[in-house]
N, C-alpha and C positions, 0 to 999 in steps of 0.2 A: 504494500500500500504506500501511497505517496508520503504519508506521515512517518513511515519507517525509513524513507529514503531522504526526505527533506526535513530538516529541523526548523520548526517555526521560528526559533530564536535567531536564525541566520537570515531570515527574509527581510526585504525592504519595508520601510514604514508605509509605503503606498504601492499598491498593485491594482491596476484597473485594466481589464481586457479591452476597454474602449480606446485605450491609448497606450500601446506597448511600443516604445521607440517610434512613435508617430503613426502606428498602424492600428486601425480599429478592426477587431476580430468579431465584434458582436453583431448578430443579425438584427434586423429592424424591429422596432417596437410595434406591438399590436394592441387592439382593443377587443376583448372578448365579448363585449356587450353591443357590438354593432353588426347587423342592423337592428338587433333587439337584445334584450337581456338574455344571457346564457351563462350558467355557472360552470364554465369549462376551464377555470384556472388550472385545474389538474393537467389539462392537455397543453395549455400555453406555457406554463412555467417549465415543464419538462422538455417539450419540443424546442423551445428557445435555447435552453442550456445545451442540449445535444447538438443543435445546429451550430452554435458557437464553437463547439469542440471540433466539428467538421471543418469550420473555417480555419481554426488553428492548425488542424492536421494538414489541410491543403496548402495553406500559406500562399506563396506566389503562384501556385499552380491552379488557382481558382479564379476564373475571370469575373464571376459575380458571386456575391455572398450566398451562402446556403440558407434556405428557409424551409423548415419542415412543416408538414401539413397538419394543423390542429383539427381542422374539420373532419379529416379522415378518422382521427382518433375518436371523435364524437360519433361519426357515422357507424363505425365498427365497434363502438362501446369498448374501446381499448382502455378500460379503467373506469368508465362512467358515461355521463351524458350531460346535457345542459342543466341537470338537477344536481350536479356535483359528481365527484368521483375520487378514485385512488390513483395518485401519480405513478405508483409502481406498475400499474397495468400498462402504461405507455412504454415502459422499458421492457416489459414482457413482449409487447408487440414488436418493438424494435429488435429484440433478440431473436424472436422466432420468424417474423414475417418481413420486417424492414419497412420503414416509413417513407412514403413518397414526398417529394418536395412540394412547396407551396403552390406551384403552377398546376398541379394535378386536379385540384378541387378548390373552388371558391369558398371562402369562409362565409357561412350564412347564419351562424349562431342559432342553429336549429337541429333538433334530433330528426332522424329518419322516421317516417311513419310506418316502419316495419321493424321486425325483430332482428333480422340479419342484414349485413351489408354484402352486396354483390360487387363484382368487378367494376361495374359502372359507378359505384359509390366510392371507389378508391382513386380512380384516375379516368378522366373522360375528356372527350372533345365533341364539338357539335357542328352540324352542317347548316348552311344557309337554307332557308331564310330565317330571320329572327321570329320567334313565336309571337302571337298576339299578346297584348297587355293582359296580365293576370294568368297567363298560361305558362307552366314550367318549361315547356319546350323539350322535355326529356325524350319525347319520341324522336326528335331529330339528333339525339346524341348517341355516342357509341363508346364502349370501354376501350381504354388504351392499356396495353399490357407490357409494352417495352420501356416503361419508365425506370429510372434509376432508383434503387432501394438503398436507404440509409439504415445500417444496422448498429446495434450495440453488442460488442463481443463479450461484455461483462458489465455488471452494475452492482452497486454496493452502498451500504449505509455510510453516512458521514455525519458526525455530530461534534460539537464543541469547537472553540476557536482554533486549537492546535491542529486538529484534523482538517478543518475547513480551509485554513490558510495554506497548509501544505498541498492539499488537493487542488485548490484554486491555482496556486502558483505552478504546479507541475503539469496539470492536465486541462485546466480551464473551468468555466462557470459550472455551477451545480444548481439543481432544483431544491428548494427548501420550503417547508411549511411555515406559516406564520399566523398569528391571531390578527385578522383584519378588523380591528376595532373601529368605532366611529371616529376616533381621533386620527387613525391612520388614513381613513378615507378622506379626511379633510386636509391631509398633509399638502403643503404648498412649497416646501423647501427647507433646507437646513438639516442639521443632524437631529433626527427624531428619537425620542425616548418616551416611554410611558410605563409607569409603575402599574403592574398587574400581577397580583400574588398568584392567581391561578389562570394563566393564559391558556386559551383553548384554540388549537390549530384548526383553522377553517378555510385556509386560502393557500394557494401555491404560487410562489414567485421564483425567480432565479437570482442567485448571487453572482455578480460578475467581478468582484474585487473588494478591496478594503482600502482604508486611508487613515491618516492621522492629522487631526486639526491642531495646529500649533497654538492658536489663540486660546483654545479651551483645554488643550492637552487631552483630547478625547480621541480614542480609536473608534472607527466605525466601519460598518459593512456598506458596500454599494450594491443595491438590489435593483432589479428591473421588474416592473409590474406589467400587467396586461390590461390596463385601464385607459389606454390612449396616451399620446404624448402631451396632452394638455393637463394631465395629472402630474403632480409632483414636480420633479426637475426633468422636464421633457420625457416623462414616462419612467424615470428612474427615481430612486430615493436613497438617502443615507440614514442609517439607523445605528444607534450606539452599540458598541461591542461589549460583551461580557454580561451586562445586566440591563434590566428595564428595556428589553428589545423584543417583547411579544413572542418569545420562544423561537426566534429565527435560527438559533443555534442547536435546536433539539432534534430535528427530523429532516435531514437532507439526503439526497440520493445523487450519486455520480455515476456516469456511464462512459465506457470506453468506445469511441466511434470506430466503425469498421464498414468496409464495402463488401465484405464476404459473409454469406449466410452461415449460420451456426449449425453444427451437426450433433451437438451434445447438449444435455441439460446443463443449465447454469449451476455453479456450486451452491449447495443449499445454505451455506453460512452467509451468503451475501443477499439472499432473497429478503425482501421487505414484507 
């Protein structure tokens, strides 16, 4: 594990995957509630973190940033639906099936009106002419099967500042649970902290780095939300490290990106 190879005490005061030697490896920010409310944070926080890791893996060999498809995770119930879900299901899907990129399916913030997803619900294209207003136009669409699949060769739990820092530094952003309180929803900037004796994790975000504020002598995490770029600091937020941080350090998952399908079961000790 990263924390067995990289000692947190040797790491820099600031590390942010949005700017590593002038390069931004982070995929674009999204809004899970457009065009309507959808409780799909479990799909957004995970696919965003894994997409970032593919950008880090590809580096200069990648002409455009990788973005993974959160709507497909909703369509195929890979952990949940618009009524909420379990982030670990996304990594199961990435391990066994592979996630398509964002161009395969438009995000519509809606569950399928059927129990199972078919090939056309994973990656599609459509013919001319456009359908009449109010018509889905699905009859003019067809399934695409030759799309690139983005896999996770392994995934595992991460918790606590030491593990999180080492994992972030060595491998890239991670998905983490957090208690999305009313106060956090109203966040507009700065280093956030909130005293909450019994935080209850009800939301998934991704952590992309950490920093140190010299003026207040405060260490903080840099997180990315999925509530649009008009929220927080252009869709991102900073939150205090160690204490009063709504359980952001308690339940995180990291995945190793891969372009190869897996042939064996994942190790049981890393399952969430």
